[in-house]
C-alpha positions as CSV (number, residue, x, y, z in Angstrom):
1,X,-26.9,135.8,11.6
2,X,-27.8,132.6,9.8
3,X,-28.2,132.7,6.0
4,X,-31.8,133.6,4.9
5,X,-31.4,132.5,1.3
6,X,-34.7,132.5,-0.7
7,X,-36.1,129.2,-1.8
8,X,-35.8,128.5,-5.5
9,X,-39.2,127.0,-6.1
10,X,-42.6,128.7,-6.0
11,X,-44.4,125.8,-4.4
12,X,-46.3,126.3,-1.2
13,X,-44.0,126.2,1.8
14,X,-43.7,126.8,5.5
15,X,-40.9,128.0,7.7
16,X,-40.2,128.3,11.4
17,X,-38.3,131.4,12.6
18,X,-36.7,132.2,15.9
19,X,-35.8,135.9,16.6
20,X,-33.5,136.6,19.6
21,X,-32.4,139.9,21.0
22,X,-34.6,142.8,22.3
23,X,-37.8,141.5,20.6
24,X,-40.2,141.8,23.5
25,X,-41.7,145.0,24.8
26,X,-40.9,146.9,21.5
27,X,-44.0,146.1,19.4
28,X,-42.4,143.0,17.7
29,X,-45.4,140.7,17.7
30,X,-47.7,143.4,16.3
31,X,-45.1,144.1,13.7
32,X,-44.9,140.4,12.7
33,X,-48.7,140.3,12.5
34,X,-48.8,143.3,10.2
35,X,-45.9,142.1,8.1
36,X,-47.7,138.8,7.6
37,X,-50.9,140.6,6.4
38,X,-48.8,142.5,3.9
39,X,-47.2,139.4,2.4
40,X,-50.4,137.4,2.5
41,X,-49.0,134.6,4.5
42,X,-50.6,132.7,7.4
43,X,-49.4,131.2,10.7
44,X,-48.7,132.5,14.1
45,X,-46.2,134.3,16.4
46,X,-45.6,134.0,20.1
47,X,-43.3,135.2,22.8
48,X,-41.1,132.6,24.4
49,X,-38.6,132.6,27.2
50,X,-35.8,132.9,24.6
51,X,-37.3,135.5,22.3
52,X,-40.0,135.3,19.6
53,X,-41.0,132.2,17.6
54,X,-42.8,132.5,14.3
55,X,-44.5,129.9,12.1
56,X,-45.3,131.2,8.6
57,X,-46.7,129.3,5.6
58,X,-48.1,130.1,2.1
59,X,-46.7,130.7,-1.4
60,X,-42.9,130.1,-1.4
61,X,-42.2,133.5,-2.8
62,X,-44.3,135.3,-0.2
63,X,-42.8,133.3,2.6
64,X,-39.3,134.3,1.4
65,X,-40.4,137.9,1.0
66,X,-41.7,137.9,4.5
67,X,-38.5,136.5,5.9
68,X,-36.4,138.9,3.9
69,X,-38.3,142.0,5.0
70,X,-38.4,141.0,8.7
71,X,-34.9,142.3,9.7
72,X,-35.1,145.3,7.4
73,X,-38.4,146.6,8.7
74,X,-38.3,145.6,12.3
75,X,-39.5,148.1,15.0
76,X,-36.9,150.9,15.6
77,X,-36.5,150.0,19.3
78,X,-36.0,146.3,18.6
79,X,-32.6,144.7,18.3
80,X,-32.3,141.4,16.4
81,X,-29.2,139.6,17.7
82,X,-30.0,136.5,15.6
83,X,-32.7,135.3,13.2
84,X,-32.8,131.5,12.5
85,X,-34.9,129.8,9.9
86,X,-35.7,126.1,9.4
87,X,-38.1,124.4,7.1
88,X,-41.4,123.3,8.6
89,X,-44.5,121.3,7.6
90,X,-47.5,123.4,6.7
91,X,-50.1,123.4,9.5
92,X,-53.1,124.4,7.4
93,X,-53.6,127.9,8.8
94,X,-56.1,130.3,7.0
95,X,-55.1,133.4,9.0
96,X,-52.3,134.8,11.1
97,X,-52.6,135.0,14.9
98,X,-50.8,135.9,18.1
99,X,-50.6,132.9,20.4
100,X,-50.1,132.7,24.2
101,X,-46.5,132.8,25.3
102,X,-44.5,129.7,25.8
103,X,-42.4,129.5,29.0
104,X,-39.1,127.6,29.1
105,X,-37.4,127.7,32.5
106,X,-33.9,127.2,31.0
107,X,-34.1,129.8,28.2
108,X,-33.5,133.6,28.4
109,X,-33.8,136.7,26.3
110,X,-32.7,140.3,26.4
111,X,-34.9,142.9,28.1
112,X,-35.8,146.4,26.8
113,X,-34.8,149.4,28.9
114,X,-37.5,151.9,29.6
115,X,-38.2,154.2,26.7
116,X,-39.0,158.0,26.8
117,X,-42.4,159.2,25.7
118,X,-42.8,159.1,21.9
119,X,-44.1,162.0,19.8
120,X,-47.5,160.2,19.2
121,X,-48.2,159.8,22.9
122,X,-47.1,163.3,23.6
123,X,-49.6,164.6,21.0
124,X,-52.4,162.6,22.6
125,X,-51.4,163.8,26.1
126,X,-51.8,167.5,25.0
127,X,-54.9,167.1,22.9
128,X,-58.0,168.2,24.8
129,X,-60.1,166.0,22.5
130,X,-58.2,162.8,23.2
131,X,-59.4,160.4,25.8
132,X,-55.9,160.3,27.3
133,X,-55.6,164.1,27.6
134,X,-53.3,164.9,30.5
135,X,-53.2,161.2,31.6
136,X,-49.7,160.8,33.2
137,X,-49.3,157.1,32.3
138,X,-49.9,157.3,28.5
139,X,-47.7,154.9,26.6
140,X,-47.7,152.6,23.5
141,X,-45.6,149.9,21.9
142,X,-43.0,152.5,21.1
143,X,-42.5,154.0,24.5
144,X,-43.1,153.8,28.2
145,X,-42.0,151.6,31.1
146,X,-40.3,148.2,30.4
147,X,-37.5,147.1,32.8
148,X,-39.0,148.9,35.7
149,X,-42.2,147.0,35.5
150,X,-41.0,143.5,34.5
151,X,-41.1,140.9,37.2
152,X,-40.4,137.8,35.1
153,X,-40.4,136.7,31.5
154,X,-41.8,136.2,28.8
155,X,-43.0,139.8,28.7
156,X,-46.8,139.7,29.2
157,X,-48.9,142.0,31.3
158,X,-49.5,139.3,34.0
159,X,-45.8,139.1,34.6
160,X,-45.4,142.9,35.1
161,X,-46.6,145.3,37.8
162,X,-49.4,146.3,35.4
163,X,-51.2,143.1,36.3
164,X,-53.0,145.0,39.0
165,X,-54.8,147.1,36.4
166,X,-57.2,145.1,34.2
167,X,-57.9,146.7,30.8
168,X,-61.1,148.6,30.4
169,X,-63.2,147.9,27.2
170,X,-61.6,150.8,25.3
171,X,-58.1,149.8,26.1
172,X,-58.8,146.2,25.4
173,X,-60.1,147.1,22.0
174,X,-56.8,148.8,21.2
175,X,-54.9,145.9,22.6
176,X,-56.5,143.4,20.2
177,X,-56.6,145.6,17.2
178,X,-53.7,144.8,14.8
179,X,-54.0,148.3,13.2
180,X,-53.6,150.1,16.5
181,X,-50.2,151.1,17.8
182,X,-51.2,149.8,21.2
183,X,-51.8,146.3,19.8
184,X,-50.3,144.0,22.5
185,X,-48.8,147.0,24.3
186,X,-48.5,145.4,27.8
187,X,-48.4,148.7,29.9
188,X,-51.5,150.1,28.0
189,X,-53.8,152.1,30.3
190,X,-56.1,155.2,30.4
191,X,-57.7,157.3,33.1
192,X,-60.5,154.7,33.5
193,X,-58.4,151.6,34.1
194,X,-54.8,152.6,34.8
195,X,-52.7,153.9,37.6
196,X,-53.6,157.2,39.2
197,X,-51.7,160.1,40.9
198,X,-52.2,161.6,44.4
199,X,-50.7,164.6,46.1
200,X,-50.1,163.9,49.8
201,X,-48.7,165.8,52.8
202,X,-47.5,164.0,55.9
203,X,-47.7,165.9,59.2
204,X,-48.0,165.3,62.9
205,X,-51.7,165.6,63.6
206,X,-53.8,167.5,60.9
207,X,-57.5,167.0,61.2
208,X,-59.1,164.7,58.7
209,X,-55.9,162.8,58.0
210,X,-55.2,159.1,58.1
211,X,-52.4,157.4,60.1
212,X,-49.4,157.0,57.8
213,X,-48.1,153.6,58.9
214,X,-45.1,151.8,57.6
215,X,-41.9,153.9,57.2
216,X,-43.9,157.0,58.0
217,X,-45.3,155.7,61.3
218,X,-46.3,158.4,63.6
219,X,-47.3,160.8,60.9
220,X,-50.7,161.7,59.5
221,X,-51.4,161.7,55.7
222,X,-53.5,164.4,54.3
223,X,-54.6,164.1,50.6
224,X,-54.2,167.4,48.9
225,X,-55.4,166.3,45.5
226,X,-56.3,163.0,43.7
227,X,-56.5,162.1,40.0
228,X,-59.7,160.5,38.6
229,X,-61.3,159.7,35.3
230,X,-62.4,163.2,34.7
231,X,-59.2,165.1,35.7
232,X,-56.3,162.7,36.0
233,X,-53.7,165.6,36.2
234,X,-55.3,167.6,39.1
235,X,-52.6,166.5,41.6
236,X,-49.8,167.4,39.1
237,X,-51.1,171.0,38.7
238,X,-51.5,171.3,42.5
239,X,-47.9,170.0,42.9
240,X,-46.7,172.6,40.5
241,X,-48.3,175.3,42.6
242,X,-46.4,174.0,45.7
243,X,-43.2,174.1,43.7
244,X,-43.8,177.7,42.6
245,X,-44.3,178.6,46.3
246,X,-40.8,177.2,47.1
247,X,-41.7,173.8,48.6
248,X,-39.7,170.6,48.0
249,X,-41.6,167.6,46.6
250,X,-40.9,163.9,46.5
251,X,-42.1,162.7,43.1
252,X,-42.5,159.1,42.3
253,X,-41.5,158.4,38.7
254,X,-40.3,155.4,36.6
255,X,-37.7,153.8,38.8
256,X,-38.0,155.7,42.0
257,X,-38.5,159.1,43.6
258,X,-37.1,162.4,42.6
259,X,-36.7,165.3,45.0
260,X,-37.8,168.4,43.2
261,X,-37.9,172.2,43.7
262,X,-38.0,175.4,41.6
263,X,-34.5,175.7,40.0
264,X,-34.9,179.5,39.8
265,X,-35.4,179.8,43.6
266,X,-32.0,179.9,45.3
267,X,-33.5,179.5,48.8
268,X,-35.4,176.4,47.8
269,X,-32.3,174.9,46.2
270,X,-30.2,175.6,49.2
271,X,-32.9,174.1,51.5
272,X,-33.0,171.0,49.4
273,X,-29.2,170.6,49.5
274,X,-29.1,171.2,53.2
275,X,-31.9,168.7,54.0
276,X,-30.4,166.1,51.7
277,X,-27.0,166.4,53.2
278,X,-25.2,167.3,49.9
279,X,-24.4,171.1,50.3
280,X,-21.7,171.1,47.6
281,X,-22.7,168.6,45.0
282,X,-24.4,169.8,41.8
283,X,-28.1,169.0,41.2
284,X,-29.7,167.9,37.9
285,X,-32.3,170.2,36.3
286,X,-35.2,169.2,34.1
287,X,-36.4,171.7,31.5
288,X,-39.6,171.5,29.5
289,X,-38.0,171.5,26.0
290,X,-34.9,172.4,24.0
291,X,-36.1,176.0,23.5
292,X,-36.2,176.6,27.3
293,X,-33.0,174.7,27.7
294,X,-31.2,176.9,25.1
295,X,-32.1,180.0,27.1
296,X,-29.8,178.7,29.9
297,X,-27.0,176.7,28.2
298,X,-25.2,176.0,25.0
299,X,-26.5,172.9,23.1
300,X,-24.8,171.6,20.0
301,X,-26.4,169.2,17.5
302,X,-25.0,166.0,19.1
303,X,-26.1,167.1,22.6
304,X,-29.6,168.0,21.3
305,X,-30.0,164.5,19.7
306,X,-28.9,162.8,22.9
307,X,-31.3,164.9,25.0
308,X,-34.2,163.9,22.8
309,X,-33.1,160.3,22.2
310,X,-35.3,157.4,23.5
311,X,-32.9,157.2,26.4
312,X,-33.3,160.8,27.5
313,X,-30.3,160.9,29.9
314,X,-29.0,163.8,32.0
315,X,-26.5,165.5,29.7
316,X,-23.7,167.8,31.0
317,X,-24.0,171.1,29.3
318,X,-22.1,174.4,29.3
319,X,-23.8,177.5,30.8
320,X,-24.8,180.0,28.2
321,X,-23.1,183.4,28.4
322,X,-25.4,186.5,28.7
323,X,-23.8,189.9,28.1
324,X,-20.3,188.5,28.4
325,X,-21.1,186.5,31.6
326,X,-22.5,183.1,32.1
327,X,-26.0,182.9,33.5
328,X,-24.3,182.0,36.7
329,X,-22.5,185.4,36.7
330,X,-18.8,186.3,36.0
331,X,-16.7,183.3,36.7
332,X,-19.8,181.5,38.1
333,X,-19.7,184.0,41.0
334,X,-20.5,187.6,41.6
335,X,-23.0,189.9,40.0
336,X,-25.8,187.5,39.3
337,X,-28.3,187.7,42.1
338,X,-31.1,185.3,41.1
339,X,-34.3,186.8,39.8
340,X,-37.6,185.0,40.7
341,X,-40.5,185.3,38.3
342,X,-43.9,185.9,39.8
343,X,-45.9,182.7,40.0
344,X,-48.2,182.5,36.9
345,X,-51.8,182.3,38.0
346,X,-53.2,183.0,41.4
347,X,-53.2,180.2,44.0
348,X,-55.6,179.4,46.8
349,X,-55.4,177.2,49.8
350,X,-58.3,175.2,51.2
351,X,-58.9,174.9,54.9
352,X,-57.3,171.5,55.1
353,X,-54.1,172.7,53.4
354,X,-54.9,171.5,49.9
355,X,-53.8,173.6,47.0
356,X,-56.4,174.7,44.5
357,X,-54.9,174.0,41.1
358,X,-54.5,177.0,38.8
359,X,-55.5,176.7,35.1
360,X,-53.1,174.8,32.9
361,X,-52.7,177.7,30.5
362,X,-51.9,180.2,33.2
363,X,-49.6,177.8,35.1
364,X,-47.6,176.8,32.0
365,X,-46.6,180.4,31.2
366,X,-42.7,180.2,30.9
367,X,-40.6,181.8,33.6
368,X,-37.9,184.2,32.5
369,X,-35.9,183.7,35.7
370,X,-32.5,182.3,35.5
371,X,-31.6,178.9,37.0
372,X,-30.0,179.8,40.3
373,X,-26.3,179.4,40.8
374,X,-26.9,177.1,43.8
375,X,-27.7,174.3,41.3
376,X,-24.0,173.9,40.4
377,X,-21.8,176.2,42.4
378,X,-18.4,176.8,40.8
379,X,-19.2,174.5,37.9
380,X,-18.8,175.4,34.2
381,X,-21.3,172.7,33.4
382,X,-24.6,171.5,34.8
383,X,-26.7,168.4,34.3
384,X,-29.8,169.0,32.2
385,X,-32.5,166.6,31.0
386,X,-35.9,166.8,29.3
387,X,-39.1,165.2,30.5
388,X,-39.1,161.5,29.7
389,X,-42.5,160.5,31.1
390,X,-46.0,162.1,30.6
391,X,-46.0,162.9,34.4
392,X,-42.8,164.9,34.1
393,X,-44.0,166.6,30.9
394,X,-47.3,167.7,32.6
395,X,-45.5,168.9,35.7
396,X,-43.0,171.0,33.8
397,X,-45.7,172.6,31.7
398,X,-47.8,173.4,34.8
399,X,-44.8,174.8,36.7
400,X,-43.7,177.0,33.9
401,X,-40.1,177.0,34.9
402,X,-37.0,174.6,35.2
403,X,-37.2,172.2,38.1
404,X,-34.4,170.6,40.1
405,X,-34.8,166.8,39.8
406,X,-32.4,165.0,41.9
407,X,-32.4,161.4,43.1
408,X,-34.9,160.8,45.9
409,X,-32.6,159.5,48.6
410,X,-30.5,160.5,51.6
411,X,-26.8,160.9,51.0
412,X,-25.2,157.5,50.1
413,X,-28.5,155.6,50.3
414,X,-30.3,154.0,47.3
415,X,-33.2,155.9,45.5
416,X,-36.5,155.4,47.3
417,X,-38.9,153.4,45.0
418,X,-42.2,153.0,46.9
419,X,-44.5,154.5,49.5
420,X,-43.3,151.9,52.1
421,X,-39.9,153.5,52.0
422,X,-41.0,157.1,51.8
423,X,-40.2,157.7,55.4
424,X,-36.5,158.0,54.4
425,X,-37.5,161.3,52.7
426,X,-39.4,162.7,55.7
427,X,-37.6,165.8,56.8
428,X,-36.6,166.5,53.2
429,X,-39.9,166.6,51.3
430,X,-42.7,169.0,52.2
431,X,-45.2,166.9,50.1
432,X,-45.4,163.7,48.0
433,X,-46.6,163.3,44.4
434,X,-47.2,159.5,44.2
435,X,-48.8,156.9,42.0
436,X,-50.0,153.3,42.5
437,X,-48.0,151.5,39.8
438,X,-45.4,149.4,41.6
439,X,-41.7,149.7,40.6
440,X,-40.0,146.3,40.0
441,X,-36.5,147.7,39.7
442,X,-34.9,150.9,41.1
443,X,-33.6,153.0,38.2
444,X,-31.6,156.1,38.6
445,X,-31.2,158.6,35.8
446,X,-28.3,158.0,33.4
447,X,-25.7,160.7,33.0
448,X,-23.8,161.4,29.8
449,X,-21.5,164.0,28.2
450,X,-20.7,164.6,24.5
451,X,-17.0,164.8,23.8
452,X,-15.8,165.5,20.2
453,X,-19.2,164.5,18.9
454,X,-19.2,161.1,20.8
455,X,-21.4,160.2,23.7
456,X,-19.6,159.2,26.9
457,X,-21.8,157.6,29.6
458,X,-20.8,158.7,33.1
459,X,-23.6,156.8,34.8
460,X,-25.3,153.9,32.8
461,X,-28.8,153.3,34.2
462,X,-32.2,154.4,32.9
463,X,-32.6,153.9,29.2
464,X,-29.5,151.8,28.9
465,X,-29.5,149.0,31.5
466,X,-30.1,146.1,31.3
467,X,-29.1,146.0,27.6
468,X,-25.9,144.0,27.5
469,X,-22.4,144.8,26.4
470,X,-21.2,142.5,23.7
471,X,-18.3,140.2,24.5
472,X,-15.8,139.1,21.9
473,X,-16.4,135.5,22.8
474,X,-18.7,133.4,24.9
475,X,-17.9,133.1,28.6
476,X,-19.1,130.9,31.4
477,X,-21.7,132.4,33.6
478,X,-19.8,134.9,35.8
479,X,-20.9,137.3,38.5
480,X,-18.6,140.3,38.8
481,X,-19.4,141.9,42.1
482,X,-18.0,145.3,41.5
483,X,-16.2,147.6,44.0
484,X,-17.3,149.9,46.9
485,X,-17.9,153.3,45.3
486,X,-20.4,153.9,42.5
487,X,-21.0,150.2,42.3
488,X,-22.4,148.3,39.4
489,X,-22.3,144.5,39.1
490,X,-22.1,142.4,35.9
491,X,-23.4,139.0,35.0
492,X,-22.4,137.2,31.8
493,X,-24.1,134.5,29.7
494,X,-22.8,133.4,26.3
495,X,-21.5,136.6,24.6
496,X,-23.6,139.0,26.7
497,X,-22.4,141.0,29.7
498,X,-25.4,142.3,31.6
499,X,-24.1,145.4,33.3
500,X,-26.5,146.5,36.0
501,X,-28.0,149.9,36.5
502,X,-26.2,152.3,38.9
503,X,-26.3,150.9,42.4
504,X,-24.4,153.5,44.3
505,X,-21.8,153.5,47.1
506,X,-21.9,150.2,49.1
507,X,-21.4,151.8,52.5
508,X,-24.6,150.9,54.3
509,X,-27.2,148.1,54.7
510,X,-29.8,149.9,52.6
511,X,-27.6,150.0,49.5
512,X,-26.4,146.5,50.2
513,X,-30.0,145.3,50.2
514,X,-30.6,147.1,46.9
515,X,-27.5,145.5,45.5
516,X,-28.5,141.9,46.5
517,X,-32.1,142.4,45.4
518,X,-30.9,143.6,42.0
519,X,-28.5,140.7,41.5
520,X,-31.4,138.3,42.3
521,X,-33.6,140.1,39.7
522,X,-31.0,139.8,37.0
523,X,-30.4,136.1,37.8
524,X,-34.1,135.5,37.6
525,X,-34.7,137.4,34.4
526,X,-31.7,136.0,32.5
527,X,-31.8,132.5,34.0
528,X,-28.3,132.7,35.5
529,X,-26.5,130.5,37.9
530,X,-23.0,131.9,38.1
531,X,-20.2,129.4,37.8
532,X,-17.5,132.0,38.6
533,X,-17.7,134.8,41.2
534,X,-15.2,137.7,40.6
535,X,-14.6,140.2,43.4
536,X,-12.2,143.0,44.5
537,X,-9.2,142.1,46.6
538,X,-10.1,144.6,49.3
539,X,-11.3,142.4,52.2
540,X,-13.5,145.1,53.8
541,X,-15.6,145.9,50.7
542,X,-19.3,144.9,51.2
543,X,-19.2,143.6,47.6
544,X,-16.3,141.4,48.5
545,X,-18.0,140.1,51.6
546,X,-21.1,139.3,49.5
547,X,-19.0,137.4,47.0
548,X,-17.3,135.3,49.7
549,X,-20.6,134.6,51.4
550,X,-22.1,132.9,48.3
551,X,-22.0,129.1,48.5
552,X,-21.8,128.5,44.7
553,X,-19.3,129.5,42.1
554,X,-15.5,129.3,41.8
555,X,-14.1,132.4,43.5
556,X,-11.9,134.7,41.4
557,X,-10.2,137.6,43.3
558,X,-9.3,140.5,41.0
559,X,-7.0,143.4,41.5
560,X,-8.9,146.7,41.4
561,X,-6.9,148.6,38.7
562,X,-6.6,145.4,36.6
563,X,-10.4,145.2,36.5
564,X,-10.5,148.8,35.2
565,X,-8.2,148.1,32.3
566,X,-10.1,144.9,31.4
567,X,-13.4,146.8,31.5
568,X,-12.1,149.4,29.1
569,X,-10.9,146.7,26.7
570,X,-14.3,145.1,26.6
571,X,-16.1,148.5,26.3
572,X,-14.0,149.3,23.2
573,X,-13.8,145.7,21.7
574,X,-10.0,145.5,22.2
575,X,-8.6,142.0,22.2
576,X,-4.9,142.8,21.2
577,X,-2.2,143.2,23.8
578,X,-2.3,146.7,25.4
579,X,-0.5,149.0,27.7
580,X,-3.2,150.1,30.2
581,X,-2.9,153.0,32.6
582,X,-5.3,153.2,35.6
583,X,-5.1,156.4,37.7
584,X,-8.4,156.3,39.6
585,X,-6.8,156.2,43.1
586,X,-6.3,153.6,45.8
587,X,-6.8,149.9,45.1
588,X,-6.0,146.9,47.2
589,X,-2.8,145.3,45.8
590,X,-1.7,141.7,45.2
591,X,0.7,142.2,48.1
592,X,-2.0,143.3,50.6
593,X,-0.8,147.0,50.4
594,X,-2.8,149.9,49.0
595,X,-1.7,150.7,45.5
596,X,-2.1,154.0,43.7
597,X,-2.3,154.3,39.9
598,X,-0.9,151.4,37.9
599,X,0.5,150.8,34.5
600,X,-0.2,147.3,33.0
601,X,1.6,145.8,30.0
């Protein structure tokens, strides 16, 4: 970071500052505004395509104090990669203001990942006296969607999928109030002006329905419940009732759909696995809070901190032992027939098949039933997470029990992100809990484990991507296309390696389309035109074929296991000579033969 030495004189002065890093979508401009008020300086701040630009003027000591305090007091979710200062001529400002963004087609900046719901928004969500009570899209400058709604930069509402929802007077008042935590919060919304939730069922010919169209062509959509200004969470309570009755729901969240069912209902879990075509793979479970989670598994301090972190990943946890046996029974096997708790609160069904929502208090009574062993058969661990959006939080409270939350896709296909693709889930889901905020980027849940007190990411996606991995030196712009299984790609610019979110197995056209669309999004956001295209030697990988189809860039074939070693070196900041061992299985060799594990010196 450049030197920010204070000026020696106390004469009036002015300075121009450029902050780069994750400085948009994290409350940075409101922070600068408030900091300027505190130091009694005038000027302006604005987003640019490269970060945030600041002009500040006033007493020399106050200007220096402002500059000094800026990196120390920056918002907790910001990351200042560099802060540059140059002297400037005073412009005669008598106040401090936020200006319109400046767009530079050649500049780029870092993008904030999505951030789990903060404590302040959670309190508002659950406060009956608050105007956002039970509003499933409550957010502020400290939390909420970021990467999944950004279509282009700089980060302003009109360049996100929230552009379809003009602010109501109450939200606009918050947006322009420097003392409000929603000051310039771009996804700001409320039940009056923001996105809404609907609960739908798709059938063959129910009366009163509408033709589904699109990917659900041939079906008829029946609306079971719809959120409105008065009761924005009615569809969520109705969805919880369907889940308690053993149904499987497709739920649209931040970066795509989940497939959900009651995790204590073994038959529902088996049905979901069978329909999804993954009878043996474990499923992730979402629990309402740490107290409920600790009834089912062991959670140490580091795991608890990770579960409640702004990233809120899925964390692999050990089953808790009960009476000498795990909750899955002895050796995860015999003697633990699942117990199902009676549904809290009576339910009623209307003539058109809609579910009458039970009261929130009755529905949120916790279930004492165990998570069924079908969730992770034969496993000593299972993947658990806590609600990271208001929608999930409300659903878990209404259901009153742990819920399976697995990616909303068919086996080996990408996660479904919109209603136009929902037909892929027909035959799996019994009903759909959807909303009308568009998703700009598919975003699977991240998966992590804690080993010896350190976090190890097993799948780096929601909450982490597209934050870059730091490189030891600047590189030319490179597109690294990745391999076939569990694909991610990477794009580099300067000392930043932009590792993509989880893409999946590149074994079908749907995943290939997701892959190519995601590369295009990263290139657009980070103003990239790759000079080098690196790819796996295997000639039949779809990622390899994509690389070779590109007209631009010097092609750089890379041996599979060599890439693994290089990636580990970058991850751990190793630049010295190493002995690298890669034992991940087959990789296409330099001689055209399939190699096994390799040792590199």
